Structures are given as structure tokens and as C-alpha cells.
C-alpha positions in Angstrom: -29.3 16.0 25.4 -29.1 15.1 21.7 -27.8 17.5 19.1 -31.3 17.5 17.5 -32.8 18.9 20.7 -30.0 21.3 21.2 -30.5 22.8 17.7 -34.3 22.6 17.9 -34.5 20.4 14.7 -37.8 18.5 14.6 -37.3 14.7 14.3 -39.1 14.5 10.9 -37.0 17.3 9.4 -33.8 15.5 10.7 -34.9 12.2 9.1 -35.4 14.1 5.7 -32.0 15.5 6.0 -30.5 12.0 6.7 -32.3 10.5 3.8 -31.2 13.3 1.4 -27.6 12.9 2.6 -27.8 9.1 2.3 -29.1 9.4 -1.3 -26.3 11.9 -2.2 -23.7 9.7 -0.8 -25.1 6.7 -2.8 -25.0 8.8 -6.1 -21.5 9.8 -5.3 -20.4 6.2 -4.8 -22.1 5.2 -8.1 -20.3 8.0 -9.9 -17.0 7.1 -8.3 -17.4 3.4 -9.3 -18.1 4.4 -13.0 -15.1 6.7 -13.0 -12.9 4.1 -11.4 -14.0 1.5 -14.1 -13.5 4.1 -16.8 -10.0 4.9 -15.5 -8.9 1.3 -15.5 -10.2 1.0 -19.1 -8.1 4.0 -20.1 -5.1 2.7 -18.3 -5.2 -0.6 -20.1 -5.8 1.2 -23.4 -2.8 3.5 -22.8 -0.6 0.6 -21.9 -1.5 -1.2 -25.1 -0.8 2.0 -27.1 2.5 2.5 -25.4 3.6 -1.1 -25.9 2.5 -1.3 -29.6 3.4 2.2 -30.9 6.4 3.1 -28.7 7.8 -0.3 -27.7 7.7 0.5 -23.9 7.2 -2.6 -22.0 6.7 -2.6 -19.1 4.0 0.0 -18.4 3.1 0.4 -14.8 0.0 1.9 -13.3 0.5 3.8 -9.9 -1.2 6.3 -7.8 -4.8 6.6 -6.5 -6.2 4.1 -9.1 -4.2 1.3 -7.5 -5.7 2.2 -4.1 -9.6 2.1 -4.5 -10.0 3.8 -1.1 -7.9 6.8 -2.4 -9.7 7.0 -5.8 -12.1 10.0 -6.0 -14.2 11.8 -8.6 -11.2 14.1 -9.3 -8.5 11.4 -9.5 -6.4 11.0 -12.6 -4.5 8.1 -14.2 -0.8 7.8 -13.5 1.4 5.6 -15.7 5.1 5.0 -15.9 7.0 3.6 -18.8 10.4 2.2 -19.4 12.2 2.5 -22.7 11.1 6.0 -23.8 13.6 8.2 -25.5 13.9 11.9 -25.5 12.7 11.8 -29.1 9.5 9.8 -28.4 8.5 10.8 -24.9 6.6 13.9 -25.9 4.8 12.0 -28.6 3.9 9.1 -26.3 2.8 11.5 -23.5 0.5 13.4 -26.1 -0.8 10.2 -27.4 -1.8 9.0 -24.0 -3.4 12.3 -23.0 -5.4 12.3 -26.2 -7.1 9.0 -25.4 -9.7 10.8 -23.2 -10.9 14.2 -22.3 -13.0 13.0 -19.2 -10.0 11.7 -17.2 -6.5 13.1 -17.2 -3.8 10.6 -18.1 -0.3 11.3 -17.0 2.9 9.5 -18.3 6.1 9.4 -16.4 9.4 8.4 -18.1 10.9 6.3 -15.4 14.5 7.1 -16.4 13.8 10.8 -15.6 11.8 10.6 -12.3 13.1 11.2 -8.8 14.3 8.2 -6.8 11.5 8.7 -4.4 8.8 8.5 -7.1 10.7 5.5 -8.7 10.6 3.7 -5.4 6.8 4.3 -5.1 6.3 3.1 -8.7 8.3 -0.1 -8.2 6.8 -0.9 -4.8 3.2 0.0 -5.4 2.7 -0.1 -9.1 0.7 -2.6 -11.1 2.2 -3.9 -14.3 -0.2 -3.6 -17.2 
């Protein structure tokens, strides 16, 4: 016995439900793709800012943006930079965050992060 019969859902009603669900999924995929593209644009923009204004090469992107299957409509942009000082880290972090209000941008000073996070950044990160 099919679940439709067990729940007494008419076939035409089930088809409407499936079509509505399919359209909702397609809309979400389109929105996720747009957000993914926007996040990459912001990551590159932040890397340029950090390199030119704060002399921080390299800048590395890590986290969900480097794994398209993990990137969602709520994902943020995670960046790591080398060469920041205690004096300029706060300014650099604020400058990166101020690039956008639609996607959160996070900046990690590689010299201050845990060994576990550093290993992830170094093994999975993408140099920008």
C-alpha cells in the first residue's frame, strides 16, 4: 500500500503538493547560487582590501564557501590573514565586516587561532 493511499490523499492533490515542493526547491537553489556568487565576490573584495590596506598577504578563504555542498542561505564568509598586528587587527576586521550587510564576513588572525583551526585553514583553505 502506498503512503498516499494510507493517508487518503487524492492523487491530484499529491501531484499539486509535489509540484509546489519542486518549485520551492528550485527557488531555494537559485537563491543559494546567488548568495554563493555574492559571497565569493565579497571574499575577493575583502582579500584585496586586506592586501592593499593592511599588507596581509596571504589571505585565505575557508569554511562553507570552499565547500559548495555545505554552503547555505545562512552561510557566512570566513577569511584568515597572516601579518596582522594587535594594533591593526581590529581595524582590519571592522573594515572587512563593513563591506556588506547582507552576508557576514569574519576575519581570523592566523597567529591567534587554535592549532586545530589553523590545520583546517591550511589544509582546506583557498588562497585569494
